[in-house]
N, C-alpha and C positions, 0 to 999 in steps of 0.2 A: 635443920640446924640453922641458927641465926648466923648471918654473915657479918661477924664482928671484924674490926680492923685487923686483928691478929689472924683470923681465918683467911681474909683476903690477902694479907701480906705473905702468909705461908704458901698459899697456892701460887702467888706471883713469883716467889723465890724459887719454888720447885719447877715452875714453868721455864724459868730462865736457866736452869741447870740441865746439862746434857748427860749427867750421871747421878747416881744416888748420893745423897748427902746425909751426914749424921746430925743428931740433935745439937751437939756442940757447934758444928758448922752453921746450922740454922740460927742458933742463939747469937753467934757473932754477927751474922748478916742482918739480924733484926735489932741488935742492941742500940743502934744509933737512932732508931725511930720509936720502937715500942718497948723494949726491955722486958720481954715476957719472962715469967717464972718458968723454970725448967719443967716442973710437974705439969703446969698448965699446957705447955707445948706438947709434952708426951700425950696428955689426954686428948688434945685437939688432933694430933696425928692419928691416934687410935680411932676417933670418931670419923675422921676423913677416910680411914681405911674401911670402916663399916659402911660408909656411904659409897665405897667403890671408887673414890677419887685418887687415893694414895695407896701405894703398895709398900709394905715393909720388906726389906731385903736383908737377909743374913748372909754376910760374906765371910765372916770369921766367927769365932766363939765369943768375941768380946763386944762387938758393936753392932747395933741395928742401924741400917741406913734406910732412907725413905726417898721415894721418887713418885712422880705422877704416874698413875696407871694409864699407860698408852697402849702399846702392843707388848705381847709377851716376848721376853728376851732373857738372856743370861749375861754373866759378867766375867771379866778378867781382872784380877787384882795383882798388882806388882808387889812382890814381897819386900822389895827394897824401898821404893819411894811411895808405896801405898796408893799409886794411881789406880783409879777404877775406870775400866773401859766397858761399854755395853757391847754385847756380842749377839748378833742375830744370824741364824743359819737354819734354813728350812730343812736341810738334810738331817742335821743334828736333832731338830725338833721332832722329825718323823721317827727317828730311832728311839727317842725318849718315849714317844707315844706307843711305839711297839713294845717297849719294856713295860710301860704302864698296863697295856692290854695283857701282857703275859702275867704280870703280878695280879691283875684282876681275875684272870682265869684260875689263879691259885687261891682265890677267896679274899684277897686284900682289896679294900676299897680305897682307891687313890683319889684324894681331893685336890691336891696341887703338887707342884714340884718346883724346886729351886736348884739351879745348877750353876756352879761357878768354877772358873779356872784360876790357878795361882801360879806364879812364876816370876820371870823378870821381863819387864818391858824393853823395847828396843834401846832406850836411853840408858838403862841400867845394866845391860849385858856387857 
C-alpha cells in the first residue's frame, strides 16, 4: 500500500491514542490538516486491517472503533460517560482460550474473539 499523507496521519493518530477511536473522532483529529472523506477513511482503515496494522473493535452495536494492533486485550466501556479503558489480564485470556478449545472440540472453528465489559467507571458511580 502506498504511504499517502492520510495513511501516515492515521497511523500517527492511532499511535498517539491509548484507547480505540471511532471514525468520527479520527475525522475531527484530521480535519485541520487533511480533511479526508469519510468513505476514504473507512476504506483506508479496512486496508490497514488487512495489512495487520489496525484492529477493528466492536464495543456496542452502533459504532466500530479502531486501534493499532499491538497486543491482544479487551475493553471496558462506561455506560454513562462512554469512556473506553483497555483491559489486559492473563488469567482471563487463559479462561477464554479454554472456552475456545471446548468449542473447537464441539466442531466449531474459532478464528478470533472480542470480549468487552460494560458498566460504570469510578467517576460515574
